[in-house]
C-alpha positions in Angstrom: -27.8 36.5 -8.6 -25.2 33.9 -7.8 -24.9 34.9 -4.5 -28.7 34.4 -3.9 -28.9 31.1 -5.3 -25.8 29.9 -2.9 -28.0 31.6 0.0 -31.1 29.5 -0.9 -29.0 26.3 -1.6 -27.5 26.6 1.7 -30.6 27.7 3.5 -32.4 24.7 2.0 -29.6 22.2 2.8 -29.7 23.2 6.6 -33.2 22.2 7.0 -31.9 18.7 6.0 -29.5 18.6 8.3 -31.8 20.3 11.3 -32.9 17.1 13.1 -29.3 15.7 12.7 -27.4 19.0 14.2 -30.2 19.3 16.9 -29.6 15.8 18.1 -25.8 15.5 17.8 -24.1 19.0 18.2 -24.4 19.8 21.9 -22.3 21.1 24.8 -24.9 22.2 27.5 -21.8 24.0 29.2 -21.0 26.3 26.3 -21.4 29.6 28.3 -19.8 28.6 31.3 -16.5 28.7 29.4 -14.9 32.2 28.5 -14.6 31.3 24.6 -18.4 30.5 24.7 -19.0 33.7 26.5 -16.9 35.4 24.2 -18.4 34.5 21.3 -22.3 34.9 22.5 -21.0 38.5 23.5 -20.2 39.1 19.9 -24.4 38.8 19.1 -25.3 41.1 21.9 -26.5 44.3 20.4 -25.3 46.8 23.3 -21.8 45.6 22.6 -22.5 46.9 18.9 -23.8 50.0 20.3 -20.8 50.9 22.5 -18.3 49.6 19.7 -20.1 52.6 17.5 -19.8 55.1 20.0 -15.8 54.2 20.6 -15.7 54.3 16.9 -17.5 57.7 16.8 -14.9 59.2 19.0 -12.0 57.7 17.3 -13.4 59.3 13.9 -14.4 62.6 15.0 -11.6 64.3 13.4 -12.9 63.2 10.1 -15.6 65.4 7.8 -18.0 62.8 7.8 -17.2 61.3 11.4 -20.4 60.1 12.3 -21.0 57.7 9.3 -19.2 54.9 10.5 -20.5 54.8 13.6 -24.1 54.7 12.2 -23.1 52.1 10.0 -21.7 50.2 13.2 -24.6 50.8 15.6 -27.4 50.4 12.3 -26.1 47.3 10.7 -26.9 44.9 13.8 -29.6 46.8 15.3 -31.6 46.9 11.7 -30.7 43.0 11.7 -31.7 42.5 15.2 -34.9 43.8 14.0 -35.8 42.3 10.9 -34.8 39.1 12.9 -37.5 39.8 15.9 -40.2 40.6 13.0 -39.6 37.4 11.9 -39.7 35.5 15.1 -43.0 36.7 15.6 -44.3 35.6 12.2 -42.6 32.2 11.7 -43.4 31.2 15.4 -41.0 28.3 15.5 -39.8 27.1 18.8 -36.6 26.5 20.1 -35.6 22.8 19.7 -36.9 20.2 22.0 -34.9 18.7 25.1 -35.4 15.1 23.4 -35.8 14.4 19.6 -36.0 17.4 16.9 -39.2 17.7 15.8 -40.4 21.5 15.0 -43.2 22.7 17.3 -45.0 26.3 16.4 -46.9 28.5 18.8 -50.6 29.5 17.7 -50.9 33.2 16.6 -53.4 33.2 19.8 -50.8 33.0 22.3 -48.7 35.9 23.3 -48.8 37.3 19.4 -46.3 39.7 20.3 -43.9 38.0 21.8 -41.1 36.3 20.3 -39.8 34.3 23.3 -39.2 30.8 23.3 -39.0 31.2 19.4 -35.7 30.1 17.5 -36.2 31.3 14.1 -33.7 33.3 13.2 -31.8 33.5 16.1 -31.1 36.7 17.5 -27.9 36.7 18.8 -26.4 35.6 15.1 -28.3 37.7 13.4 -26.6 40.8 15.5 -23.3 38.8 15.1 -23.7 38.7 11.3 -24.8 42.2 11.0 -22.2 43.3 12.7 -19.6 41.5 10.7 -20.9 42.2 7.8 -20.6 46.0 8.1 -17.1 45.6 10.0 -16.0 43.8 7.0 -16.8 46.8 4.3 -15.5 49.4 7.0 -12.1 47.0 7.9 -12.0 44.8 4.8 -8.6 43.5 5.6 -9.5 42.6 8.8 -13.0 40.3 7.2 -11.8 37.3 8.2 -11.6 37.7 11.4 -15.1 39.2 11.4 -17.1 36.6 10.0 -15.3 33.9 11.7 -16.4 35.4 15.0 -19.4 35.7 13.8 -19.8 31.7 12.6 -18.3 30.9 16.0 -21.2 33.1 18.1 -23.5 31.0 15.7 -22.0 27.4 16.4 -22.2 28.4 20.2 -25.8 28.9 19.9 -26.1 25.3 18.4 -24.0 24.0 20.9 -26.1 25.8 23.5 -29.0 23.7 22.1 -30.5 27.2 21.1 -31.6 26.9 18.2 -31.7 24.6 14.6 -28.9 25.0 12.1 -31.3 26.7 9.8 -31.9 29.3 12.7 -28.3 30.4 12.4 -28.0 29.9 8.5 -30.9 32.2 8.1 -29.4 34.8 10.9 -26.4 34.8 8.5 -28.4 35.5 5.5 -30.7 38.1 6.9 -27.2 39.9 8.9 -25.4 39.9 5.6 -28.1 41.6 3.4 -29.2 44.3 5.8 -25.6 45.1 6.2 -25.2 45.5 2.1 -28.3 47.3 2.3 -27.1 49.9 4.5 -23.8 49.9 2.7 -25.5 50.7 -0.3 -27.1 53.8 0.5 -25.0 55.0 3.6 -21.2 54.0 2.6 -18.7 56.3 3.8 -17.6 59.1 0.9 -14.2 58.8 -0.4 -11.9 61.7 0.1 
């Protein structure tokens, strides 16, 4: 219950900061840098599918070799699907070049296309889905996984591709989806 309350408070606070962040947190050339491209890749779903294949090949000697790989592929994929469905439902556009006012696209305008939508961030939701499952699979490195997911989210803000509430919602969604998958599909203890 405490975690739910914290998530609600963080999400609500992010709305209050959306305007300021959209107008002041920018680095338009973030993806021209090596570190920016690396952080964005953490939110790229095919990267995690490839990592899941590598994990399956590494674990193939174990009795349930497929389970950890399925979790690593499943968490970012499921989080990404939830994120895309939310984009089509909420329909909030990305921040404008000037100003910070929210705008929404009508349901009659390309009803099944998420192009141009910002809420939630697809990259951040995938990154946090992957980070949350990796934190459970490799708990000693959880600080690393979450730090890179936060870096991915910050890179989306710096690129002026999202509002702060877009990436905060993405973090919550990714973590919740991974927790649900872990609850029902966690590897059995030997």
